[in-house]
Structures are given as structure tokens and as C-alpha cells.
C-alpha atoms as one frame of an Amber mdcrd trajectory, in Angstrom:
protein
  32.756 -25.947 -55.907  31.554 -28.693 -58.210  33.843 -31.435 -59.453  32.416
 -31.429 -62.987  32.002 -28.659 -65.513  30.813 -28.387 -69.109  32.307 -26.565
 -72.058  30.061 -25.527 -74.950  31.096 -26.935 -78.341  29.541 -23.868 -79.999
  31.830 -21.619 -77.995  34.833 -23.915 -78.527  34.383 -23.690 -82.302  33.768
 -19.928 -82.327  36.262 -17.561 -83.953  36.525 -15.684 -80.656  37.926 -18.778
 -78.946  39.915 -20.135 -81.900  41.755 -16.822 -82.321  43.207 -17.060 -78.793
  46.735 -18.212 -78.134  47.178 -21.802 -76.955  48.052 -20.580 -73.460  44.925
 -18.426 -73.253  42.763 -21.367 -74.383  44.299 -23.651 -71.761  43.926 -20.989
 -69.071  40.275 -20.437 -69.981  39.580 -24.141 -69.553  41.400 -24.127 -66.215
  39.349 -21.151 -65.051  36.121 -22.937 -66.037  37.130 -25.820 -63.796  37.907
 -23.553 -60.821  34.847 -21.274 -61.027  32.046 -21.378 -58.499  28.474 -22.167
 -59.578  27.949 -18.606 -60.847  31.143 -18.423 -62.914  33.215 -16.486 -60.389
  36.893 -17.365 -60.091  38.137 -16.199 -56.722  41.827 -16.104 -57.646  42.772
 -16.716 -61.274  46.445 -16.514 -60.334  46.127 -19.927 -58.688  45.238 -21.392
 -62.085  48.200 -19.565 -63.632  50.522 -21.149 -61.083  48.987 -24.613 -61.405
  49.350 -24.563 -65.186  52.620 -22.653 -65.450  50.987 -20.227 -67.879  52.231
 -16.631 -68.051  50.131 -13.663 -66.902  49.838 -12.366 -70.480  47.350 -15.188
 -71.213  45.096 -13.849 -68.451  45.416 -10.353 -69.891  44.491 -11.754 -73.325
  41.266 -13.216 -71.911  40.327  -9.853 -70.370  41.237  -7.976 -73.576  39.041
 -10.297 -75.627  36.140  -9.867 -73.182  36.034 -13.521 -72.190  36.525 -12.521
 -68.568  34.989  -9.614 -66.682  36.592  -7.805 -63.774  33.934  -6.534 -61.392
  35.487  -4.790 -58.407  38.533  -7.056 -58.563  36.503 -10.251 -58.941  37.063
 -12.400 -62.045  33.865 -13.588 -63.732  33.633 -15.836 -66.782  31.462 -13.909
 -69.245  30.091 -16.954 -71.074  29.586 -19.091 -67.957  25.881 -19.643 -68.593
  26.582 -20.776 -72.177  28.705 -23.583 -70.761  27.018 -24.621 -67.530  23.440
 -24.944 -66.392  23.284 -26.086 -62.805  20.106 -27.534 -61.347  18.679 -25.202
 -58.687  18.673 -28.021 -56.144  22.443 -28.481 -56.588  23.539 -24.869 -57.029
  25.621 -23.228 -54.332  25.191 -19.449 -54.415  28.365 -17.441 -54.905  29.622
 -15.376 -51.999  30.106 -12.578 -54.546  26.433 -11.635 -54.939  27.239  -7.922
 -54.648  29.457  -8.137 -57.736  27.017 -10.363 -59.622  24.236  -7.808 -59.025
  26.192  -5.441 -61.292  25.611  -7.833 -64.198  22.651  -8.841 -66.288  22.269
 -11.872 -68.526  21.838 -11.253 -72.256  19.597 -13.259 -74.587  22.710 -15.157
 -75.680  23.375 -16.200 -72.053  26.347 -13.892 -71.555  27.035 -11.769 -68.504
  26.831  -8.079 -69.432  27.779  -5.202 -67.139  24.695  -3.128 -66.289  24.804
   0.477 -67.437
């Protein structure tokens, strides 16, 4: 996992993000920091424990479609809006099977394949 991550100012200033509770915003940022190079967070509950944030913030992120749950794996929907990792530095996720169930939209969002 990388030590540095980016956060898109366009996303940060979007109504979708601004309408979240403070806890959900903080949790989202924590999840961005803990995600692998494909936007997969192996165990979001670790971030909840590290931050002391309640589980309802995680539920809020799922309800607002900022996180996807693919076969029990947490994926940050807007990962590619935030982070572009050079191919020479990218470490492939071990969750390729789950990522194969997604496609990338024109707006660089993960979308579940039909």
C-alpha cells in the first residue's frame, strides 16, 4: 500500500460530499488512505476503530453510493477520480475477481457491470 494518496478538489467541493455528515467525510478520507492501488479497502472496520467513528458513518457512505460492496469487499467508487498511479509503481490488488465485476465510466467512477 502506498504512503501517499490524492483527494480530488472537484469531488471535495461536490454536493454529494458536502452533504455528508462530518463523521462520514472523515471516514471517507481515512478509507482513501488505507485503500490499495485499485481503491479496495480490505477491512473498513479498522479505519472505524482507528478514528473512533461509529458504524453509521460507514453505512452513510454505502447509502450515498460512495462505496461499493462487491462480494463483501469494500471499493471506493470514485477512486480513479482521486488517484492515478503510474503503471510502473502500481501494485495490483489481490481482489481482481471482485474488480472484474466493475467497469469504469467516462467520469472515472467504478460502476457495477450489468
